[in-house]
C-alpha positions as CSV (number, residue, x, y, z in Angstrom):
1,M,4.7,90.2,77.4
2,K,5.6,90.2,73.7
3,Q,6.9,86.7,74.0
4,S,3.6,85.5,75.5
5,R,1.7,87.1,72.6
6,N,3.9,85.3,70.2
7,I,3.4,82.0,71.9
8,L,-0.4,82.5,71.9
9,L,-0.3,83.5,68.3
10,L,1.7,80.4,67.4
11,F,-0.7,78.2,69.4
12,F,-3.7,79.8,67.6
13,L,-2.1,79.2,64.2
14,L,-1.2,75.6,65.0
15,A,-4.8,74.9,66.3
16,N,-6.3,76.6,63.2
17,Y,-4.0,74.5,60.9
18,H,-4.9,71.3,62.7
19,F,-8.6,72.1,62.4
20,L,-8.4,72.9,58.7
21,F,-6.2,69.8,58.1
22,S,-8.7,67.6,59.9
23,Q,-11.6,69.1,57.9
24,E,-9.6,68.5,54.6
25,V,-8.9,64.8,55.6
26,A,-12.5,64.2,56.5
27,Q,-13.7,65.7,53.3
28,S,-11.2,63.7,51.3
29,A,-12.4,60.5,53.0
30,A,-16.0,61.3,52.1
31,T,-15.3,62.2,48.5
32,F,-15.8,59.4,45.9
33,D,-15.6,59.4,42.2
34,L,-17.2,56.6,40.3
35,Q,-14.0,54.5,40.0
36,K,-13.6,54.6,43.8
37,V,-17.2,53.6,44.3
38,W,-16.7,50.6,42.0
39,Q,-13.5,49.6,43.9
40,Y,-15.3,49.8,47.3
41,T,-18.2,47.8,45.9
42,E,-16.0,45.1,44.4
43,D,-14.2,44.7,47.7
44,N,-17.1,44.8,50.1
45,Y,-20.4,43.9,48.4
46,K,-21.8,40.9,50.2
47,K,-23.2,39.2,47.0
48,L,-19.7,39.1,45.6
49,A,-18.3,37.8,48.8
50,I,-20.8,34.9,48.7
51,I,-19.8,34.0,45.2
52,R,-16.1,34.1,46.0
53,L,-16.7,31.7,48.9
54,H,-18.7,29.4,46.5
55,A,-15.7,29.5,44.2
56,Q,-13.3,28.6,47.0
57,D,-15.6,25.7,48.0
58,K,-15.6,24.4,44.4
59,Q,-11.8,24.6,44.3
60,E,-11.7,22.4,47.4
61,N,-14.0,19.9,45.7
62,I,-11.6,19.8,42.7
63,K,-8.7,19.0,45.1
64,Q,-10.8,16.4,46.8
65,T,-11.5,14.7,43.4
66,Q,-7.8,14.8,42.5
67,S,-6.8,13.2,45.8
68,S,-9.4,10.5,45.3
69,R,-7.4,9.1,42.4
70,L,-4.7,8.1,44.9
71,P,-4.8,4.5,46.2
72,T,-6.9,3.7,49.2
73,V,-5.0,2.3,52.2
74,Q,-6.7,0.6,55.1
75,L,-5.4,-0.7,58.4
76,E,-7.6,-3.1,60.4
77,G,-7.2,-4.9,63.7
78,S,-9.3,-7.1,65.9
79,Y,-9.0,-8.9,69.3
80,G,-11.4,-11.4,70.7
81,K,-12.1,-14.2,73.2
82,R,-13.7,-17.4,72.1
83,S,-15.7,-19.9,74.2
84,D,-15.0,-23.6,74.3
85,L,-16.3,-25.7,71.5
86,S,-19.5,-27.6,72.3
87,L,-20.0,-30.7,70.1
88,Y,-23.5,-32.2,69.9
89,E,-22.7,-35.7,68.8
90,D,-26.0,-37.2,70.0
91,G,-28.2,-34.3,68.9
92,F,-29.1,-30.9,70.3
93,L,-31.3,-32.3,73.1
94,H,-28.4,-34.3,74.6
95,Q,-25.5,-33.3,76.6
96,P,-22.7,-31.9,74.3
97,T,-19.1,-32.9,74.4
98,V,-17.0,-29.8,75.4
99,I,-13.7,-29.5,73.7
100,P,-11.4,-26.9,75.3
101,I,-9.7,-24.5,72.8
102,R,-7.4,-21.6,73.0
103,S,-9.7,-18.6,73.7
104,T,-7.5,-15.7,72.6
105,Q,-7.4,-14.6,69.0
106,Y,-6.3,-11.4,67.3
107,S,-5.3,-10.1,63.8
108,T,-4.0,-7.1,62.0
109,S,-4.1,-6.4,58.3
110,L,-3.0,-3.7,55.9
111,S,-4.7,-3.5,52.5
112,T,-4.5,-1.1,49.5
113,D,-6.6,-0.7,46.3
114,L,-5.7,1.3,43.2
115,V,-8.1,1.9,40.4
116,L,-6.2,1.5,37.1
117,Y,-9.1,2.0,34.7
118,Q,-12.8,3.0,35.1
119,G,-13.8,4.5,31.8
120,N,-11.9,7.8,32.5
121,Q,-14.6,8.8,35.0
122,K,-12.3,10.5,37.5
123,N,-10.7,12.7,34.9
124,R,-14.1,13.5,33.4
125,Q,-15.4,14.4,36.8
126,L,-12.5,16.8,37.2
127,Q,-13.3,18.3,33.8
128,I,-17.0,18.8,34.9
129,Q,-15.9,20.4,38.2
130,K,-13.5,22.7,36.4
131,V,-16.3,23.8,34.0
132,E,-18.5,24.5,37.1
133,L,-15.7,26.5,38.6
134,A,-15.3,28.5,35.4
135,S,-19.1,29.1,35.5
136,I,-18.9,30.4,39.0
137,E,-16.1,32.7,38.0
138,T,-18.2,34.0,35.1
139,Q,-21.1,34.5,37.5
140,L,-18.7,36.5,39.7
141,Q,-17.8,38.7,36.7
142,Q,-21.5,39.1,35.8
143,T,-22.5,40.0,39.4
144,T,-19.6,42.4,39.6
145,A,-20.8,44.1,36.4
146,E,-24.4,44.2,37.8
147,A,-23.1,45.6,41.1
148,K,-21.2,48.3,39.2
149,I,-24.4,49.2,37.3
150,E,-26.4,49.3,40.5
151,S,-23.8,51.5,42.3
152,T,-23.5,53.7,39.2
153,K,-27.3,54.3,39.3
154,L,-27.1,55.2,43.0
155,F,-24.0,57.3,42.4
156,Y,-25.6,59.4,39.6
157,A,-28.9,59.5,41.5
158,L,-26.9,61.2,44.3
159,V,-25.4,63.5,41.7
160,L,-28.8,64.3,40.3
161,H,-30.2,65.1,43.8
162,L,-27.2,67.4,44.5
163,N,-27.6,69.2,41.2
164,Y,-31.3,69.5,41.7
165,Q,-30.8,70.7,45.3
166,E,-28.4,73.4,44.1
167,L,-30.9,74.6,41.4
168,V,-33.7,74.7,43.9
169,E,-31.7,76.5,46.5
170,K,-30.8,79.2,43.9
171,E,-34.4,79.3,42.9
172,I,-35.5,79.8,46.6
173,A,-33.0,82.6,46.9
174,Q,-34.5,84.2,43.8
175,D,-38.0,83.6,45.1
176,E,-37.2,85.3,48.4
177,K,-35.8,88.3,46.6
178,Q,-38.7,88.4,44.3
179,L,-41.2,88.1,47.2
180,K,-39.6,91.0,48.9
181,D,-40.0,93.1,45.7
182,I,-43.7,92.0,45.3
183,L,-44.5,92.9,48.9
184,S,-43.0,96.3,48.3
185,L,-45.2,96.7,45.2
186,Y,-48.2,95.5,47.2
187,E,-47.6,98.0,50.0
188,N,-47.6,100.7,47.3
189,G,-50.9,99.4,46.0
190,T,-49.5,98.5,42.6
191,I,-50.5,94.8,42.7
192,L,-53.2,92.7,44.4
193,K,-53.0,90.5,47.5
194,S,-53.5,87.4,45.2
195,D,-50.2,88.2,43.5
196,V,-48.5,88.1,46.9
197,L,-50.2,84.8,47.8
198,R,-49.1,83.2,44.5
199,A,-45.5,84.2,45.2
200,E,-45.7,82.9,48.8
201,V,-47.1,79.6,47.5
202,T,-44.3,79.2,45.0
203,L,-41.7,79.8,47.7
204,S,-43.4,77.3,50.0
205,N,-43.5,74.7,47.2
206,H,-39.9,75.1,46.4
207,N,-39.0,74.8,50.1
208,M,-41.0,71.6,50.3
209,L,-39.3,70.3,47.1
210,L,-35.9,71.0,48.7
211,K,-36.9,69.0,51.8
212,E,-37.9,66.0,49.5
213,I,-34.6,66.2,47.7
214,E,-32.7,66.2,51.0
215,N,-34.7,63.1,52.2
216,N,-34.0,61.3,48.9
217,R,-30.3,62.1,49.3
218,V,-30.3,60.4,52.7
219,V,-32.0,57.3,51.4
220,V,-29.7,57.0,48.3
221,T,-26.6,57.7,50.4
222,Q,-27.5,54.9,52.8
223,Q,-28.0,52.4,49.9
224,L,-24.7,53.3,48.3
225,N,-22.8,53.2,51.6
226,L,-24.2,49.7,52.3
227,M,-23.1,48.4,48.9
228,M,-19.6,49.8,49.5
229,G,-19.4,48.2,52.9
230,R,-19.4,51.6,54.8
231,K,-21.6,52.7,57.7
232,D,-25.0,53.8,56.4
233,T,-24.6,57.2,58.1
234,D,-21.1,58.0,56.7
235,A,-20.9,61.2,54.6
236,L,-20.6,60.7,50.9
237,L,-19.7,63.4,48.4
238,P,-19.8,62.3,44.8
239,Q,-17.1,63.7,42.5
240,Y,-18.4,63.9,38.9
241,A,-16.2,66.0,36.8
242,D,-16.7,63.7,33.8
243,L,-20.4,64.2,33.5
244,D,-20.0,66.1,30.3
245,Q,-17.6,63.5,28.8
246,L,-20.0,61.3,26.7
247,P,-18.2,58.9,24.3
248,T,-19.3,58.2,20.8
249,L,-20.5,54.6,20.3
250,V,-19.3,52.3,17.5
251,S,-22.0,50.7,15.3
252,Y,-24.6,48.4,16.6
253,E,-23.1,45.5,14.6
254,E,-19.7,46.0,16.2
255,H,-21.2,46.0,19.7
256,L,-23.3,42.9,18.8
257,N,-20.2,41.0,17.6
258,Q,-18.4,41.9,20.8
259,A,-21.5,40.9,22.9
260,L,-21.9,37.5,21.2
261,L,-18.3,36.7,22.1
262,G,-17.9,38.3,25.5
263,A,-21.4,38.6,27.1
264,Y,-21.5,36.9,30.4
265,S,-24.9,35.3,29.7
266,I,-23.5,33.7,26.5
267,Q,-20.4,32.5,28.4
268,L,-22.6,30.9,31.0
269,A,-24.7,29.3,28.3
270,N,-21.6,27.9,26.6
271,Q,-20.3,26.5,29.9
272,E,-23.6,24.8,30.5
273,I,-23.5,23.2,27.1
274,E,-19.9,22.0,27.7
275,K,-20.9,20.6,31.1
276,G,-23.9,18.8,29.5
277,A,-21.7,17.1,26.9
278,L,-19.2,15.9,29.6
279,T,-22.1,14.6,31.7
280,L,-23.4,12.6,28.7
281,K,-20.0,11.0,28.3
282,Q,-19.9,10.3,32.0
283,I,-23.2,8.5,31.8
284,S,-22.0,6.5,28.8
285,S,-18.8,5.4,30.5
286,A,-20.9,3.8,33.3
287,V,-21.0,0.6,31.3
288,L,-17.2,0.3,30.9
289,P,-15.3,-2.2,33.1
290,K,-13.4,-1.2,36.3
291,L,-9.9,-2.6,36.7
292,S,-8.2,-2.4,40.1
293,L,-4.9,-3.4,41.6
294,F,-5.1,-4.7,45.1
295,A,-2.7,-5.9,47.8
296,D,-3.1,-6.9,51.5
297,Y,-0.8,-8.2,54.2
298,G,-2.0,-9.6,57.6
299,L,-0.5,-10.8,60.9
300,N,-2.9,-13.2,62.8
301,Y,-3.1,-15.5,65.8
302,P,-3.8,-18.4,65.9
303,Q,-3.2,-20.2,62.7
304,N,-6.5,-21.8,61.6
305,K,-6.5,-21.3,57.9
306,T,-4.8,-24.5,56.9
307,Y,-4.3,-28.0,58.5
308,P,-2.5,-28.7,60.7
309,Y,-3.6,-25.8,62.9
310,A,-1.1,-24.2,65.2
311,Q,-1.3,-22.0,68.3
312,A,1.2,-19.5,66.8
313,L,1.4,-16.2,65.0
314,Y,1.4,-16.3,61.2
315,H,1.5,-13.8,58.4
316,I,0.1,-13.9,54.9
317,G,-0.2,-11.5,52.0
318,Q,-1.5,-11.3,48.5
319,V,-1.4,-9.0,45.4
320,G,-3.6,-9.1,42.3
321,L,-5.9,-7.6,39.8
322,K,-9.7,-7.2,40.2
323,L,-12.1,-6.7,37.3
324,N,-15.6,-5.5,37.7
325,I,-18.0,-5.4,34.6
326,P,-21.3,-3.5,35.4
327,I,-23.5,-5.4,33.0
328,S,-26.7,-4.1,34.5
329,N,-25.7,-0.5,33.6
330,L,-26.3,-1.4,29.9
331,Y,-30.0,-1.0,30.6
332,H,-29.9,1.0,33.8
333,T,-28.4,4.0,32.0
334,K,-30.6,3.9,28.8
335,H,-33.2,6.4,30.0
336,Q,-30.6,8.5,31.8
337,K,-28.8,9.0,28.5
338,N,-32.0,10.0,26.8
339,S,-32.8,12.4,29.6
340,Q,-29.4,14.0,29.3
341,Q,-29.7,14.4,25.5
342,I,-33.0,16.3,26.1
343,V,-31.2,18.5,28.6
344,M,-28.5,19.3,26.1
345,L,-31.1,20.2,23.5
346,Q,-32.8,22.5,26.0
347,Q,-29.4,24.1,26.8
348,Q,-28.8,24.9,23.2
349,I,-32.3,26.5,22.8
350,E,-31.6,28.5,26.0
351,K,-28.4,29.8,24.5
352,E,-30.3,30.9,21.4
353,Q,-32.9,32.6,23.6
354,Q,-30.1,34.4,25.5
355,Q,-28.7,35.6,22.1
356,D,-32.1,37.0,21.1
357,Q,-32.5,38.7,24.5
358,L,-29.0,40.1,24.2
359,K,-29.7,41.6,20.8
360,N,-32.9,43.2,22.1
361,E,-31.2,44.7,25.2
362,L,-28.3,46.0,23.2
363,Q,-30.5,47.6,20.6
364,T,-32.6,49.2,23.3
365,Y,-29.6,50.8,25.1
366,V,-27.9,51.9,21.9
367,V,-31.2,53.6,20.8
368,K,-31.7,55.1,24.3
369,Y,-28.1,56.4,24.4
370,Q,-28.6,58.2,21.2
371,E,-31.9,59.5,22.4
372,S,-30.3,60.8,25.6
373,L,-27.7,62.7,23.5
374,D,-30.6,64.3,21.5
375,R,-32.3,65.2,24.8
376,I,-29.1,66.8,26.0
377,A,-28.9,69.0,22.9
378,L,-32.6,69.8,23.3
379,A,-32.2,70.6,27.0
380,E,-29.3,73.0,26.3
381,K,-31.4,74.8,23.7
382,T,-34.4,74.9,26.1
383,I,-32.2,76.4,28.8
384,R,-31.1,79.2,26.6
385,Q,-34.6,79.9,25.4
386,T,-36.3,79.7,28.9
387,T,-33.5,81.8,30.5
388,E,-34.0,84.5,28.0
389,T,-37.8,84.3,28.4
390,L,-37.5,84.6,32.1
391,R,-35.2,87.6,31.8
392,I,-37.7,89.4,29.6
393,I,-40.7,88.5,31.8
394,R,-38.9,89.7,35.0
395,N,-38.1,93.0,33.4
396,S,-41.7,93.3,32.0
397,Y,-43.4,92.3,35.2
398,F,-41.7,94.9,37.4
399,N,-42.4,97.4,34.7
400,Q,-46.1,96.4,34.9
401,Q,-46.2,94.8,31.5
402,A,-46.9,91.2,32.3
403,L,-48.7,89.1,34.8
404,L,-47.2,87.4,37.8
405,I,-48.3,83.9,36.7
406,D,-46.2,84.3,33.5
407,L,-43.2,85.0,35.7
408,L,-43.8,82.0,37.9
409,D,-44.3,79.7,34.9
410,A,-41.1,81.0,33.3
411,E,-39.1,80.3,36.5
412,T,-40.5,76.7,36.6
413,Q,-39.6,76.2,33.0
414,V,-36.0,77.2,33.6
415,L,-35.7,75.0,36.6
416,Q,-37.2,72.1,34.7
417,A,-34.9,72.6,31.7
418,R,-31.8,72.6,33.9
419,F,-33.0,69.5,35.7
420,S,-33.8,67.8,32.3
421,L,-30.2,68.6,31.1
422,T,-28.6,66.9,34.1
423,S,-31.0,64.0,33.9
424,A,-30.3,63.4,30.2
425,K,-26.5,63.5,30.9
426,I,-26.9,61.0,33.7
427,N,-29.1,58.7,31.7
428,A,-26.6,58.7,28.9
429,K,-23.8,57.7,31.3
430,I,-25.9,54.9,32.7
431,E,-26.9,53.6,29.3
432,Y,-23.3,53.7,28.1
433,Y,-22.3,51.5,31.1
434,Q,-25.2,49.2,30.4
435,I,-23.9,48.7,26.9
436,Q,-20.5,47.9,28.3
437,K,-22.0,45.3,30.7
438,I,-24.0,43.6,27.9
439,T,-20.8,43.3,25.7
440,G,-18.8,41.9,28.7
441,I,-16.4,44.8,29.0
442,L,-17.6,46.3,32.3
């Protein structure tokens, strides 16, 4: 009997341990800090996958261009039957003289062609394609940074909803306790029915607010899950211990110098300018001659190239140089060159526009970051003040020294101040990452 109890106890402990361990594993799988969110987004975000495939395609194009510099080799063959030769000695309207000939003929040939010089066009085409590949890789970095910003916004939106939910749940618990006290005072005839109704409306409003927060959490969780390549219904618990860690920025000028060198938009603009210059050289080289080395070898039947003809196999080959001078390109490319020069001027102006836009964005986020830090300090001060005000009003109200509406207003102010503090911290975080994105660090 005692042994059976021990076995049952052991079974219960093992089952309980397995249940707790499973819960811990499930919670660990659903817990994400910001770095983990970024990693999942980089690995699974579909926009990034599309750009990576584009880069792979461009790499194959580069390999194709490299292989096109190899000599072309062609093998040809033919086989045919010829009719007898009809000779119209007295004119087409008279009976011809038919001369029988050997009807069978066949031939094979092997030829090759190697371009020795063509204005360096192949090498320049490779340079253009490599610049295009570098541009795609920069786009990948830029889109990765944008995806990080978007996932950061969703991550901290989820954090904000969780914090707000916690605040509202605490407020609801306080409302319920307060309503119970108010009902007790009403039953004793100390306060009016309108006071009870105000308290009930406040509780209902907070319950409705809690429902809205929960709905918003569902929407944001789905959006973030889809960005990370997870199922949209998977649980997601944000881990945000670093919310209070707000770094100090360097000067605007230092950020600007970094941005002008490392910003993705500036890198893309420089790559477009480089590509434009190479394209202009490519157009200019279209007037240069093309020199090729060629060779061919053939085996044919019958021999009918030179007299006397022979009904026998023969072979012949040749090797030589071929020169092609595209004289017409001297005038065909004139307007094309002018057009490309206009494009290059446009690219330079677009780069300057990108620099102006970058300065404006950087200044905006630097100012807003400092503003968020000021809001954090103000929110912390407001929380201390409103909390003390609420404590005084609660004591005064239940000692019949204040009105209920003052109490409800004070509770709302405390709730709003706490929410404002969390919002300010989150805004500061997002603005800091925006600055990193602009400078090309993120």
